[in-house]
PDB file as gemmi writes it, atoms N, CA and C in Angstrom:
CRYST1    1.000    1.000    1.000  90.00  90.00  90.00 P 1                      
ATOM      1  N   MET A   1    -127.622 -61.240-135.504  1.00  0.00           N  
ATOM      2  CA  MET A   1    -128.034 -61.212-136.113  1.00  0.00           C  
ATOM      3  C   MET A   1    -129.809 -61.390-135.145  1.00  0.00           C  
ATOM      4  N   SER A   2    -130.855 -60.258-135.911  1.00  0.00           N  
ATOM      5  CA  SER A   2    -132.051 -59.828-135.204  1.00  0.00           C  
ATOM      6  C   SER A   2    -133.034 -61.293-135.972  1.00  0.00           C  
ATOM      7  N   THR A   3    -134.122 -62.004-134.875  1.00  0.00           N  
ATOM      8  CA  THR A   3    -135.056 -62.187-135.954  1.00  0.00           C  
ATOM      9  C   THR A   3    -136.211 -61.623-136.232  1.00  0.00           C  
ATOM     10  N   MET A   4    -137.364 -61.624-136.874  1.00  0.00           N  
ATOM     11  CA  MET A   4    -138.222 -61.313-137.673  1.00  0.00           C  
ATOM     12  C   MET A   4    -139.184 -62.361-138.012  1.00  0.00           C  
ATOM     13  N   ASN A   5    -140.687 -62.396-137.567  1.00  0.00           N  
ATOM     14  CA  ASN A   5    -141.608 -63.587-138.061  1.00  0.00           C  
ATOM     15  C   ASN A   5    -142.256 -62.681-138.740  1.00  0.00           C  
ATOM     16  N   ILE A   6    -142.370 -63.380-140.048  1.00  0.00           N  
ATOM     17  CA  ILE A   6    -143.352 -63.099-141.173  1.00  0.00           C  
ATOM     18  C   ILE A   6    -144.463 -63.932-141.489  1.00  0.00           C  
ATOM     19  N   SER A   7    -145.693 -63.355-141.264  1.00  0.00           N  
ATOM     20  CA  SER A   7    -146.857 -64.205-141.702  1.00  0.00           C  
ATOM     21  C   SER A   7    -147.216 -64.240-143.332  1.00  0.00           C  
ATOM     22  N   LEU A   8    -147.239 -64.803-143.994  1.00  0.00           N  
ATOM     23  CA  LEU A   8    -147.690 -64.696-145.629  1.00  0.00           C  
ATOM     24  C   LEU A   8    -149.073 -65.663-145.829  1.00  0.00           C  
ATOM     25  N   PRO A   9    -150.173 -65.144-146.854  1.00  0.00           N  
ATOM     26  CA  PRO A   9    -150.943 -65.880-146.789  1.00  0.00           C  
ATOM     27  C   PRO A   9    -150.344 -67.358-147.755  1.00  0.00           C  
ATOM     28  N   GLU A  10    -150.734 -68.426-147.948  1.00  0.00           N  
ATOM     29  CA  GLU A  10    -150.283 -69.188-148.344  1.00  0.00           C  
ATOM     30  C   GLU A  10    -149.835 -69.419-150.159  1.00  0.00           C  
ATOM     31  N   ALA A  11    -150.024 -68.639-150.460  1.00  0.00           N  
ATOM     32  CA  ALA A  11    -150.362 -68.372-152.341  1.00  0.00           C  
ATOM     33  C   ALA A  11    -148.343 -67.680-152.324  1.00  0.00           C  
ATOM     34  N   LEU A  12    -148.222 -66.535-151.194  1.00  0.00           N  
ATOM     35  CA  LEU A  12    -147.128 -66.078-151.169  1.00  0.00           C  
ATOM     36  C   LEU A  12    -146.059 -66.451-150.569  1.00  0.00           C  
ATOM     37  N   LYS A  13    -146.173 -67.617-149.725  1.00  0.00           N  
ATOM     38  CA  LYS A  13    -145.603 -68.691-149.565  1.00  0.00           C  
ATOM     39  C   LYS A  13    -144.884 -69.375-150.548  1.00  0.00           C  
ATOM     40  N   SER A  14    -145.768 -69.760-151.322  1.00  0.00           N  
ATOM     41  CA  SER A  14    -145.907 -70.822-152.170  1.00  0.00           C  
ATOM     42  C   SER A  14    -144.700 -70.141-153.549  1.00  0.00           C  
ATOM     43  N   PHE A  15    -145.036 -68.638-153.617  1.00  0.00           N  
ATOM     44  CA  PHE A  15    -144.432 -68.588-154.786  1.00  0.00           C  
ATOM     45  C   PHE A  15    -143.154 -68.038-153.853  1.00  0.00           C  
ATOM     46  N   VAL A  16    -142.577 -67.710-152.541  1.00  0.00           N  
ATOM     47  CA  VAL A  16    -140.968 -67.684-152.303  1.00  0.00           C  
ATOM     48  C   VAL A  16    -140.903 -68.606-152.163  1.00  0.00           C  
ATOM     49  N   ASP A  17    -141.156 -69.573-151.736  1.00  0.00           N  
ATOM     50  CA  ASP A  17    -140.998 -71.358-151.594  1.00  0.00           C  
ATOM     51  C   ASP A  17    -140.203 -71.504-153.240  1.00  0.00           C  
ATOM     52  N   GLU A  18    -140.270 -71.643-154.070  1.00  0.00           N  
ATOM     53  CA  GLU A  18    -140.374 -72.111-155.318  1.00  0.00           C  
ATOM     54  C   GLU A  18    -139.470 -71.134-155.369  1.00  0.00           C  
ATOM     55  N   HIS A  19    -139.113 -69.771-155.839  1.00  0.00           N  
ATOM     56  CA  HIS A  19    -138.472 -68.683-155.907  1.00  0.00           C  
ATOM     57  C   HIS A  19    -137.078 -68.719-155.283  1.00  0.00           C  
ATOM     58  N   VAL A  20    -137.004 -69.317-154.351  1.00  0.00           N  
ATOM     59  CA  VAL A  20    -136.079 -69.850-153.747  1.00  0.00           C  
ATOM     60  C   VAL A  20    -135.319 -70.985-154.106  1.00  0.00           C  
ATOM     61  N   HIS A  21    -136.344 -71.897-153.901  1.00  0.00           N  
ATOM     62  CA  HIS A  21    -135.575 -73.492-155.449  1.00  0.00           C  
ATOM     63  C   HIS A  21    -135.054 -72.903-156.523  1.00  0.00           C  
ATOM     64  N   GLN A  22    -135.906 -72.343-157.305  1.00  0.00           N  
ATOM     65  CA  GLN A  22    -135.116 -71.890-158.605  1.00  0.00           C  
ATOM     66  C   GLN A  22    -134.160 -71.253-158.836  1.00  0.00           C  
ATOM     67  N   SER A  23    -134.016 -70.144-157.803  1.00  0.00           N  
ATOM     68  CA  SER A  23    -132.818 -68.662-157.897  1.00  0.00           C  
ATOM     69  C   SER A  23    -131.569 -69.153-156.877  1.00  0.00           C  
ATOM     70  N   GLY A  24    -131.851 -70.565-156.240  1.00  0.00           N  
ATOM     71  CA  GLY A  24    -130.577 -70.653-155.627  1.00  0.00           C  
ATOM     72  C   GLY A  24    -130.252 -70.102-154.376  1.00  0.00           C  
ATOM     73  N   TYR A  25    -131.041 -69.419-153.902  1.00  0.00           N  
ATOM     74  CA  TYR A  25    -131.094 -69.033-152.324  1.00  0.00           C  
ATOM     75  C   TYR A  25    -131.058 -70.406-151.506  1.00  0.00           C  
ATOM     76  N   GLY A  26    -130.116 -70.154-150.564  1.00  0.00           N  
ATOM     77  CA  GLY A  26    -130.357 -71.255-149.491  1.00  0.00           C  
ATOM     78  C   GLY A  26    -131.355 -71.334-148.389  1.00  0.00           C  
ATOM     79  N   THR A  27    -131.985 -70.104-148.032  1.00  0.00           N  
ATOM     80  CA  THR A  27    -133.404 -69.941-147.224  1.00  0.00           C  
ATOM     81  C   THR A  27    -134.222 -68.757-147.961  1.00  0.00           C  
ATOM     82  N   SER A  28    -135.265 -69.004-147.131  1.00  0.00           N  
ATOM     83  CA  SER A  28    -136.135 -67.602-147.573  1.00  0.00           C  
ATOM     84  C   SER A  28    -135.785 -66.535-146.906  1.00  0.00           C  
ATOM     85  N   SER A  29    -134.787 -66.824-145.789  1.00  0.00           N  
ATOM     86  CA  SER A  29    -134.201 -65.371-145.256  1.00  0.00           C  
ATOM     87  C   SER A  29    -133.513 -64.944-146.198  1.00  0.00           C  
ATOM     88  N   GLU A  30    -132.452 -65.444-147.029  1.00  0.00           N  
ATOM     89  CA  GLU A  30    -131.797 -64.889-147.886  1.00  0.00           C  
ATOM     90  C   GLU A  30    -132.472 -64.066-149.283  1.00  0.00           C  
ATOM     91  N   TYR A  31    -133.491 -65.021-149.235  1.00  0.00           N  
ATOM     92  CA  TYR A  31    -134.205 -64.044-150.433  1.00  0.00           C  
ATOM     93  C   TYR A  31    -134.603 -62.855-149.783  1.00  0.00           C  
ATOM     94  N   VAL A  32    -135.840 -62.840-148.661  1.00  0.00           N  
ATOM     95  CA  VAL A  32    -136.088 -61.521-148.348  1.00  0.00           C  
ATOM     96  C   VAL A  32    -135.359 -60.741-147.981  1.00  0.00           C  
ATOM     97  N   ARG A  33    -133.664 -61.139-147.214  1.00  0.00           N  
ATOM     98  CA  ARG A  33    -132.712 -60.053-147.295  1.00  0.00           C  
ATOM     99  C   ARG A  33    -132.185 -59.250-148.231  1.00  0.00           C  
ATOM    100  N   GLU A  34    -132.284 -60.242-149.663  1.00  0.00           N  
ATOM    101  CA  GLU A  34    -131.755 -59.829-150.914  1.00  0.00           C  
ATOM    102  C   GLU A  34    -132.674 -58.766-151.223  1.00  0.00           C  
ATOM    103  N   LEU A  35    -134.452 -58.715-150.984  1.00  0.00           N  
ATOM    104  CA  LEU A  35    -135.424 -57.915-151.357  1.00  0.00           C  
ATOM    105  C   LEU A  35    -134.962 -56.486-150.981  1.00  0.00           C  
ATOM    106  N   ILE A  36    -134.965 -56.889-149.481  1.00  0.00           N  
ATOM    107  CA  ILE A  36    -134.791 -55.714-148.772  1.00  0.00           C  
ATOM    108  C   ILE A  36    -133.278 -54.696-149.074  1.00  0.00           C  
ATOM    109  N   ARG A  37    -132.429 -55.512-149.173  1.00  0.00           N  
ATOM    110  CA  ARG A  37    -131.608 -54.676-149.903  1.00  0.00           C  
ATOM    111  C   ARG A  37    -131.231 -53.825-151.299  1.00  0.00           C  
ATOM    112  N   LYS A  38    -132.395 -54.465-152.084  1.00  0.00           N  
ATOM    113  CA  LYS A  38    -132.711 -54.062-153.462  1.00  0.00           C  
ATOM    114  C   LYS A  38    -133.614 -52.915-153.195  1.00  0.00           C  
ATOM    115  N   ASP A  39    -134.152 -53.091-152.379  1.00  0.00           N  
ATOM    116  CA  ASP A  39    -135.401 -51.801-151.765  1.00  0.00           C  
ATOM    117  C   ASP A  39    -134.692 -50.589-151.652  1.00  0.00           C  
ATOM    118  N   GLN A  40    -133.484 -50.843-150.650  1.00  0.00           N  
ATOM    119  CA  GLN A  40    -132.560 -49.429-149.960  1.00  0.00           C  
ATOM    120  C   GLN A  40    -131.765 -49.126-150.873  1.00  0.00           C  
ATOM    121  N   GLU A  41    -131.518 -49.815-151.659  1.00  0.00           N  
ATOM    122  CA  GLU A  41    -130.757 -49.328-152.881  1.00  0.00           C  
ATOM    123  C   GLU A  41    -131.158 -48.611-153.911  1.00  0.00           C  
ATOM    124  N   ARG A  42    -132.840 -48.857-154.560  1.00  0.00           N  
ATOM    125  CA  ARG A  42    -133.849 -47.809-154.893  1.00  0.00           C  
ATOM    126  C   ARG A  42    -134.306 -46.756-154.187  1.00  0.00           C  
ATOM    127  N   MET A  43    -134.711 -46.864-153.092  1.00  0.00           N  
ATOM    128  CA  MET A  43    -135.406 -45.649-152.456  1.00  0.00           C  
ATOM    129  C   MET A  43    -133.750 -44.705-152.143  1.00  0.00           C  
ATOM    130  N   GLN A  44    -132.063 -45.258-151.978  1.00  0.00           N  
ATOM    131  CA  GLN A  44    -131.588 -44.425-152.225  1.00  0.00           C  
ATOM    132  C   GLN A  44    -131.078 -43.500-153.944  1.00  0.00           C  
ATOM    133  N   LEU A  45    -131.612 -44.423-154.532  1.00  0.00           N  
ATOM    134  CA  LEU A  45    -131.397 -43.719-155.852  1.00  0.00           C  
ATOM    135  C   LEU A  45    -132.578 -42.728-156.269  1.00  0.00           C  
ATOM    136  N   ARG A  46    -133.696 -43.366-155.605  1.00  0.00           N  
ATOM    137  CA  ARG A  46    -135.089 -42.314-155.948  1.00  0.00           C  
ATOM    138  C   ARG A  46    -134.349 -41.037-155.195  1.00  0.00           C  
ATOM    139  N   GLY A  47    -134.021 -40.976-154.453  1.00  0.00           N  
ATOM    140  CA  GLY A  47    -133.482 -39.934-153.722  1.00  0.00           C  
ATOM    141  C   GLY A  47    -132.394 -38.997-154.053  1.00  0.00           C  
ATOM    142  N   VAL A  48    -131.737 -39.925-154.775  1.00  0.00           N  
ATOM    143  CA  VAL A  48    -130.568 -39.170-155.448  1.00  0.00           C  
ATOM    144  C   VAL A  48    -130.847 -38.458-156.632  1.00  0.00           C  
ATOM    145  N   LEU A  49    -131.773 -39.255-157.575  1.00  0.00           N  
ATOM    146  CA  LEU A  49    -132.592 -38.585-158.599  1.00  0.00           C  
ATOM    147  C   LEU A  49    -133.066 -37.480-158.190  1.00  0.00           C  
ATOM    148  N   LEU A  50    -134.002 -37.330-156.964  1.00  0.00           N  
ATOM    149  CA  LEU A  50    -135.121 -36.747-156.695  1.00  0.00           C  
ATOM    150  C   LEU A  50    -134.096 -34.943-156.665  1.00  0.00           C  
ATOM    151  N   ALA A  51    -132.576 -35.541-155.666  1.00  0.00           N  
ATOM    152  CA  ALA A  51    -132.164 -34.326-155.396  1.00  0.00           C  
ATOM    153  C   ALA A  51    -131.886 -33.680-156.239  1.00  0.00           C  
ATOM    154  N   GLY A  52    -131.034 -34.376-157.661  1.00  0.00           N  
ATOM    155  CA  GLY A  52    -130.372 -34.112-159.090  1.00  0.00           C  
ATOM    156  C   GLY A  52    -131.877 -32.963-159.706  1.00  0.00           C  
ATOM    157  N   ALA A  53    -132.867 -33.877-159.760  1.00  0.00           N  
ATOM    158  CA  ALA A  53    -133.969 -33.309-159.884  1.00  0.00           C  
ATOM    159  C   ALA A  53    -134.184 -31.900-159.819  1.00  0.00           C  
ATOM    160  N   SER A  54    -134.076 -31.471-158.576  1.00  0.00           N  
ATOM    161  CA  SER A  54    -134.586 -30.277-157.712  1.00  0.00           C  
ATOM    162  C   SER A  54    -133.479 -29.181-157.636  1.00  0.00           C  
ATOM    163  N   SER A  55    -132.111 -29.290-158.541  1.00  0.00           N  
ATOM    164  CA  SER A  55    -131.008 -28.756-158.447  1.00  0.00           C  
ATOM    165  C   SER A  55    -131.059 -27.808-159.318  1.00  0.00           C  
ATOM    166  N   PRO A  56    -130.383 -26.892-159.551  1.00  0.00           N  
ATOM    167  CA  PRO A  56    -130.131 -26.064-160.643  1.00  0.00           C  
ATOM    168  C   PRO A  56    -129.341 -26.439-161.942  1.00  0.00           C  
ATOM    169  N   ALA A  57    -129.596 -26.961-162.835  1.00  0.00           N  
ATOM    170  CA  ALA A  57    -129.500 -27.225-164.343  1.00  0.00           C  
ATOM    171  C   ALA A  57    -127.760 -26.932-164.552  1.00  0.00           C  
ATOM    172  N   ALA A  58    -126.998 -27.204-164.563  1.00  0.00           N  
ATOM    173  CA  ALA A  58    -125.419 -26.755-164.522  1.00  0.00           C  
ATOM    174  C   ALA A  58    -124.965 -26.688-166.361  1.00  0.00           C  
ATOM    175  N   ALA A  59    -125.658 -27.183-167.375  1.00  0.00           N  
ATOM    176  CA  ALA A  59    -125.279 -26.942-168.477  1.00  0.00           C  
ATOM    177  C   ALA A  59    -126.756 -26.988-169.030  1.00  0.00           C  
ATOM    178  N   THR A  60    -127.126 -25.707-170.309  1.00  0.00           N  
ATOM    179  CA  THR A  60    -127.530 -26.487-171.005  1.00  0.00           C  
ATOM    180  C   THR A  60    -127.741 -27.639-172.062  1.00  0.00           C  
ATOM    181  N   ALA A  61    -128.551 -28.661-171.864  1.00  0.00           N  
ATOM    182  CA  ALA A  61    -128.714 -29.660-173.077  1.00  0.00           C  
ATOM    183  C   ALA A  61    -129.353 -29.279-174.226  1.00  0.00           C  
ATOM    184  N   ASP A  62    -128.484 -28.747-174.917  1.00  0.00           N  
ATOM    185  CA  ASP A  62    -129.035 -28.576-175.885  1.00  0.00           C  
ATOM    186  C   ASP A  62    -127.303 -29.276-177.629  1.00  0.00           C  
ATOM    187  N   ALA A  63    -127.890 -28.851-178.690  1.00  0.00           N  
ATOM    188  CA  ALA A  63    -126.962 -30.018-179.742  1.00  0.00           C  
ATOM    189  C   ALA A  63    -125.485 -29.501-179.033  1.00  0.00           C  
ATOM    190  N   VAL A  64    -124.945 -28.601-179.001  1.00  0.00           N  
ATOM    191  CA  VAL A  64    -123.938 -28.469-178.643  1.00  0.00           C  
ATOM    192  C   VAL A  64    -123.201 -29.421-177.307  1.00  0.00           C  
ATOM    193  N   TYR A  65    -124.220 -29.176-176.517  1.00  0.00           N  
ATOM    194  CA  TYR A  65    -123.703 -29.910-175.366  1.00  0.00           C  
ATOM    195  C   TYR A  65    -123.217 -31.599-175.613  1.00  0.00           C  
ATOM    196  N   PHE A  66    -124.125 -31.621-176.846  1.00  0.00           N  
ATOM    197  CA  PHE A  66    -124.375 -33.062-176.803  1.00  0.00           C  
ATOM    198  C   PHE A  66    -123.093 -33.578-177.682  1.00  0.00           C  
ATOM    199  N   GLU A  67    -123.058 -32.732-178.673  1.00  0.00           N  
ATOM    200  CA  GLU A  67    -121.660 -33.011-179.391  1.00  0.00           C  
ATOM    201  C   GLU A  67    -120.503 -32.843-179.251  1.00  0.00           C  
ATOM    202  N   GLY A  68    -120.305 -32.863-177.305  1.00  0.00           N  
ATOM    203  CA  GLY A  68    -119.180 -32.359-176.409  1.00  0.00           C  
ATOM    204  C   GLY A  68    -118.657 -33.363-175.658  1.00  0.00           C  
ATOM    205  N   LEU A  69    -120.038 -34.229-175.607  1.00  0.00           N  
ATOM    206  CA  LEU A  69    -120.574 -34.834-174.656  1.00  0.00           C  
ATOM    207  C   LEU A  69    -119.729 -36.339-175.704  1.00  0.00           C  
ATOM    208  N   ARG A  70    -119.969 -36.368-177.357  1.00  0.00           N  
ATOM    209  CA  ARG A  70    -120.417 -37.650-177.834  1.00  0.00           C  
ATOM    210  C   ARG A  70    -118.464 -37.313-178.511  1.00  0.00           C  
ATOM    211  N   LYS A  71    -117.999 -36.663-178.493  1.00  0.00           N  
ATOM    212  CA  LYS A  71    -116.468 -36.181-178.454  1.00  0.00           C  
ATOM    213  C   LYS A  71    -115.743 -36.817-177.443  1.00  0.00           C  
ATOM    214  N   ARG A  72    -115.725 -36.461-176.413  1.00  0.00           N  
ATOM    215  CA  ARG A  72    -115.503 -36.968-174.825  1.00  0.00           C  
ATOM    216  C   ARG A  72    -115.304 -38.615-174.897  1.00  0.00           C  
ATOM    217  N   VAL A  73    -116.751 -39.171-174.986  1.00  0.00           N  
ATOM    218  CA  VAL A  73    -116.812 -40.260-174.821  1.00  0.00           C  
ATOM    219  C   VAL A  73    -116.043 -41.144-176.123  1.00  0.00           C  
ATOM    220  N   HIS A  74    -116.245 -40.555-177.345  1.00  0.00           N  
ATOM    221  CA  HIS A  74    -114.993 -41.039-178.474  1.00  0.00           C  
ATOM    222  C   HIS A  74    -113.263 -41.094-178.617  1.00  0.00           C  
ATOM    223  N   ALA A  75    -113.493 -39.756-177.788  1.00  0.00           N  
ATOM    224  CA  ALA A  75    -111.473 -39.787-177.292  1.00  0.00           C  
ATOM    225  C   ALA A  75    -111.823 -40.587-176.090  1.00  0.00           C  
ATOM    226  N   ALA A  76    -112.683 -41.182-175.054  1.00  0.00           N  
ATOM    227  CA  ALA A  76    -111.883 -41.654-174.031  1.00  0.00           C  
ATOM    228  C   ALA A  76    -112.461 -43.179-174.754  1.00  0.00           C  
ATOM    229  N   ALA A  77    -112.975 -43.471-175.495  1.00  0.00           N  
ATOM    230  CA  ALA A  77    -112.859 -45.032-175.949  1.00  0.00           C  
ATOM    231  C   ALA A  77    -111.591 -45.294-176.886  1.00  0.00           C  
ATOM    232  N   LYS A  78    -111.165 -44.410-177.787  1.00  0.00           N  
ATOM    233  CA  LYS A  78    -109.434 -44.524-178.200  1.00  0.00           C  
ATOM    234  C   LYS A  78    -108.791 -44.856-177.083  1.00  0.00           C  
ATOM    235  N   ALA A  79    -108.799 -43.957-176.115  1.00  0.00           N  
ATOM    236  CA  ALA A  79    -107.860 -43.934-175.662  1.00  0.00           C  
ATOM    237  C   ALA A  79    -107.898 -45.275-174.421  1.00  0.00           C  
ATOM    238  N   GLY A  80    -108.899 -45.954-174.203  1.00  0.00           N  
ATOM    239  CA  GLY A  80    -109.128 -47.259-173.767  1.00  0.00           C  
ATOM    240  C   GLY A  80    -109.070 -48.232-174.620  1.00  0.00           C  
ATOM    241  N   ALA A  81    -108.745 -48.041-175.986  1.00  0.00           N  
ATOM    242  CA  ALA A  81    -109.185 -49.135-176.598  1.00  0.00           C  
ATOM    243  C   ALA A  81    -107.357 -49.931-176.442  1.00  0.00           C  
ATOM    244  N   PRO A  82    -107.765 -51.284-176.647  1.00  0.00           N  
ATOM    245  CA  PRO A  82    -106.625 -52.281-176.529  1.00  0.00           C  
ATOM    246  C   PRO A  82    -106.089 -51.855-178.066  1.00  0.00           C  
ATOM    247  N   ARG A  83    -104.534 -51.828-178.204  1.00  0.00           N  
ATOM    248  CA  ARG A  83    -104.042 -51.941-179.859  1.00  0.00           C  
ATOM    249  C   ARG A  83    -103.291 -52.393-179.986  1.00  0.00           C  
TER     250      ARG A  83                                                      
END                                                                             
């Protein structure tokens, strides 16, 4: 694992230290790694959403579409419901 040193103003260091203590992280490094992983996930999701937004519509989202969607959801809920 590589090492990276980060300089923080005292107010941010205090925030990180308090958050690490309150949230159960073992070290500030664990907390920063988690923040970076979440940022990577956010960026990946953003890319997927932008790709979807720029793709052509597969179906018109009108009342008929949503009624069909409701029927599929209800059917799936009934099929998965305990008896």
